C-alpha positions in Angstrom: 102.0 121.4 70.6 99.2 123.3 71.9 98.4 126.1 74.2 97.1 125.2 77.8 97.8 121.4 77.4 100.8 120.7 75.7 101.0 117.3 74.0 103.4 115.4 71.6 101.9 114.0 68.6 102.6 110.5 67.4 104.2 111.5 64.2 106.4 113.8 65.9 107.6 111.2 68.2 108.2 108.4 65.5 110.1 111.1 63.4 112.6 111.8 66.2 116.1 111.0 65.0 118.0 108.3 66.9 121.4 106.7 66.6 121.9 104.0 64.2 122.1 100.6 66.0 125.8 99.8 65.2 127.5 96.5 66.7 129.0 98.7 69.4 125.6 100.0 70.4 124.2 96.5 70.2 126.9 95.6 72.8 125.5 98.7 74.9 122.0 97.0 74.9 123.6 93.8 76.1 125.2 95.6 79.0 122.0 97.4 79.8 119.9 94.2 79.8 122.4 92.4 82.0 122.1 95.2 84.5 118.4 95.2 84.5 118.2 91.4 84.9 120.6 91.6 88.0 118.1 94.3 89.4 115.2 92.2 88.9 117.0 89.1 90.3 117.8 91.0 93.4 114.2 92.3 93.8 112.9 88.9 93.4 115.2 87.3 95.9 114.4 90.0 98.4 110.8 89.3 98.0 111.3 85.5 98.7 113.3 86.4 101.7 110.7 88.4 103.0 108.2 85.9 102.3 110.1 83.3 104.1 110.7 85.6 107.2 107.0 86.4 107.6 106.0 82.7 107.2 108.6 81.8 110.1 107.0 84.5 112.3 103.3 83.3 111.5 104.4 79.5 112.0 106.0 80.0 115.6 104.0 83.0 117.0 100.7 82.8 115.2 99.9 79.3 114.1 102.1 77.6 116.7 103.0 75.0 114.3 105.9 73.5 116.2 103.8 73.2 119.4 100.9 71.3 117.3 103.4 69.0 115.6 104.6 67.9 119.1 101.1 67.4 120.2 100.1 65.4 117.1 103.3 63.2 117.7 102.6 62.6 121.2 99.1 61.4 120.1 100.3 58.9 117.5 103.2 57.6 119.9 100.4 57.2 122.6 98.1 55.5 120.4 100.8 53.1 119.5 101.4 52.1 123.0 100.2 48.5 124.2 98.3 48.9 127.3 100.6 48.9 130.2 103.5 47.9 128.2 106.4 50.2 126.8 106.6 50.5 122.9 109.2 48.6 121.2 111.6 50.2 118.8 110.4 48.1 115.9 106.7 49.5 116.4 108.2 52.9 116.6 110.0 52.9 113.2 107.2 51.1 111.4 104.1 52.9 112.5 105.5 56.4 112.9 108.1 56.4 110.3 110.3 58.3 112.8 113.2 56.3 114.2 114.5 58.8 116.7 118.1 58.5 118.2 116.6 57.7 121.5 113.5 55.9 121.7 111.5 58.1 124.0 108.4 60.3 123.7 110.5 63.6 124.1 112.7 62.8 121.3 109.8 61.8 119.1 108.2 65.1 119.8 111.2 67.1 119.1 111.7 65.6 115.7 108.1 66.4 114.9 108.8 70.0 115.9 112.0 70.0 113.8 110.1 69.2 110.6 107.6 71.9 111.3 110.5 74.3 111.8 112.6 73.4 108.9 110.1 72.0 106.3 112.2 68.8 106.3 111.0 65.0 106.1 112.3 62.5 108.4 114.8 61.2 105.9 116.0 64.7 105.2 116.5 65.3 108.9 118.5 61.9 109.0 120.6 63.3 106.3 121.4 66.4 107.9 122.3 64.8 111.4 124.9 62.9 108.9 126.4 65.7 106.9 125.9 68.7 109.5 125.6 67.4 113.0 126.0 70.9 114.4 123.1 72.3 112.5 120.9 69.1 113.5 121.7 69.7 117.2 120.8 73.6 116.9 117.6 72.8 115.1 116.9 70.1 117.8 117.6 72.6 120.7 115.4 75.2 119.0 112.5 72.5 118.8 113.2 71.7 122.2 112.1 75.3 123.3 108.6 74.8 122.3 106.1 73.3 124.7 104.0 70.2 123.6 100.5 71.5 124.9 98.0 74.1 124.4 96.3 76.3 127.2 93.3 78.5 127.3 93.7 82.4 127.5 92.0 85.6 126.9 93.5 85.6 123.3 92.4 82.0 122.8 94.5 78.8 122.6 98.2 79.5 123.2 101.2 77.4 123.9 101.3 76.2 127.6 103.4 78.3 129.6 103.3 81.4 127.4 101.9 84.5 128.9 99.7 87.3 127.7 100.0 90.9 128.3 99.7 94.2 126.3 101.9 95.0 123.1 103.6 97.7 125.2 105.3 94.8 126.8 107.0 94.0 123.7 107.2 97.3 121.9 108.0 100.9 122.9 105.8 103.3 120.8 107.3 106.3 119.7 110.3 106.4 121.9 112.0 109.7 122.6 114.9 110.6 119.9 116.9 113.9 119.9 117.6 116.1 116.8 118.5 119.7 116.8 115.9 121.7 114.8 117.8 122.9 111.7 120.4 120.3 111.7 121.1 118.8 108.5 120.0 114.9 108.9 119.0 111.9 106.8 115.1 112.6 105.7 112.9 109.9 104.7 109.7 110.8 102.6 106.7 109.0 103.0 106.7 108.4 99.3 109.7 106.4 99.7 108.4 104.0 102.3 107.7 100.5 100.6 104.3 98.7 100.6 106.2 95.4 100.6 109.8 94.4 102.0 111.5 96.7 104.5 113.9 98.8 102.3 113.5 102.6 102.1 114.1 103.6 98.6 115.4 106.9 98.6 117.2 109.1 101.8 118.0 112.7 101.4 119.6 115.1 103.6 117.4 117.8 104.8 117.5 120.4 107.6 115.5 119.2 110.5 111.9 120.8 110.7 109.0 119.2 112.2 108.8 115.5 111.9 109.0 112.1 113.6 112.6 111.3 114.5 114.1 107.6 114.6 117.5 105.6 114.5 118.9 102.3 113.3 116.5 99.3 114.5 113.4 101.3 114.5 110.3 100.3 112.4 108.3 103.0 110.8 104.6 102.3 110.3 102.6 104.8 108.2 99.5 105.6 110.3 97.4 107.6 107.9 95.1 106.4 105.1 95.5 105.2 102.5 99.4 104.5 103.3 98.5 102.3 106.3 96.1 100.1 104.3 98.6 100.1 101.3 101.3 98.5 103.8 103.7 101.3 104.1 106.4 100.1 106.6 110.1 100.3 106.8 113.0 99.1 109.0 115.7 101.7 109.8 118.9 100.0 108.5 120.2 103.0 106.5 121.9 105.3 109.0 125.2 105.7 110.0 126.4 104.6 113.6 125.2 107.0 116.1 123.1 108.9 113.4 119.4 110.1 114.0 117.1 110.4 110.8 113.6 112.1 110.6 110.5 112.0 108.4 106.9 112.6 108.0 104.9 113.2 111.3 102.5 110.4 109.8 105.0 107.8 111.1 104.6 105.6 114.1 108.0 104.4 115.3 108.1 101.0 116.8 110.9 99.7 119.0 111.3 96.2 120.7 111.6 96.8 124.7 114.2 95.0 126.8 116.2 92.3 125.5 113.9 91.7 122.4 115.8 92.0 119.1 115.3 94.9 116.8 113.9 92.6 113.9 110.7 91.6 116.1 109.3 95.4 115.8 109.3 94.9 112.0 107.9 91.6 111.8 105.0 92.4 114.3 104.4 95.7 112.2 103.9 93.2 109.2 101.7 90.9 110.9 98.2 90.6 109.7 96.4 90.7 113.1 98.5 93.6 114.0 97.7 95.5 110.8 94.0 94.7 111.0 94.1 96.2 114.6 95.8 99.3 113.4 93.3 99.7 110.6 90.4 99.4 112.9 91.9 101.9 115.3 91.9 104.8 113.0 90.0 107.8 113.6 89.5 111.1 112.2 87.6 112.8 109.3 87.2 111.0 105.8 90.4 110.8 103.9 92.4 111.9 107.0 92.1 109.0 109.2 94.9 108.1 111.6 96.0 104.9 113.5 95.6 105.4 117.4 99.0 104.8 118.9 97.4 104.4 122.4 95.2 102.0 121.2 97.5 99.8 119.7 100.1 100.2 122.6 97.5 98.9 125.3 96.1 96.0 122.8 96.2 92.6 124.4 99.3 90.6 122.8 100.8 87.3 123.2 104.1 87.6 125.1 106.8 85.7 123.3 109.3 83.9 125.6 112.8 85.5 124.9 114.5 82.4 124.1 112.6 81.4 121.2 112.5 85.0 119.7 116.4 84.8 120.0 116.3 81.8 117.7 113.6 83.5 115.4 115.9 86.6 115.2 119.0 84.4 114.4 117.1 83.7 111.0 115.1 86.7 110.5 118.0 89.3 110.9 120.2 87.2 108.6 117.2 87.7 106.1 117.1 91.4 106.7 120.8 91.8 106.2 120.8 90.0 102.9 117.9 91.9 101.6 119.8 95.0 102.5 122.8 93.8 100.6 120.7 93.2 97.5 119.0 96.5 97.8 122.4 98.5 98.0 123.7 96.4 95.0 120.7 97.6 93.1 121.3 101.2 94.1 124.8 101.0 92.7 123.8 99.3 89.7 121.2 101.8 88.9 123.7 104.7 89.8 126.2 103.2 87.3 123.6 102.7 84.6 122.4 106.4 84.8 125.9 107.7 84.7 127.1 105.6 81.8 123.9 105.7 79.6 124.3 109.1 78.1 128.1 108.7 77.7 127.6 105.6 75.7 124.7 106.9 73.4 126.7 110.0 72.9 129.8 108.1 71.9 132.1 109.7 74.6 132.6 106.1 76.1 133.3 103.1 74.1 131.4 99.9 74.8 134.5 97.9 74.8 135.6 99.4 78.0 132.9 97.4 79.8 
């Protein structure tokens, strides 16, 4: 009702006729609830996967927890050594609660790093070695990659032997992509870029105009306010092989350089230090400020050893793939629900077929 501003009255809304809730339609409610519960569960699992992957990145490359665990283990080990005499295995097991397979300092430090990496106790590590020796050995080899000391640098204390440089040593910003103007190609609108997680919500086909181009393995970072502050970031994993997509001119594209895995670009883009620097680099008029790509590219950054990044990618990429599978399931469930719902309500499709 109304003239300029149309509205619906409460009385009219409540008097609108709806089908009577028969036993068949109660089955419909159960079906829809099951679909919604599955969608919600997948979403919750994806949130957990994202948090786990980001926590792993922070532990290894920001807080250096495996390195610090080794340092603490060495200090405990040295404190237990009788002056000028080697420690006995009994002293080892009693004081450190850490009975290593080989009674030496290196093993003790690696076991401590394993606990930091896997979040396991000494007993759980022993159980893992018994039931899954291959996994235990893999974890041990990963721990061995981390140094056992810190060193000073222009970025503060960093693991011994690691180097510093510019972020451009790790990330290629806005790499060149080719897409013919007017060509029909996948398009990602800024509104469909997530504020958390990596999954873009909706991709449509649109003729190429003026915009940012990207391929699978790229990370898209919103550079304009307030999208950047809100966390809008996506990992491109929705294109066909060899396909190029495009989207807003307000994206910054990040692509790991050289042999670094593609997941690294996404987790750097989600890193709190990087995002703070991106926000601080913003210039422009109020309400239209944009992050400065050149400033981000030249920013001082820690150069991660490729051997450790490969180990990180083994876990991080599996999280991204699993999250994508859940996202694809949710899209399929939503499409099925939207197709079935009108037919079920109208009676054209019986609930019994489900």
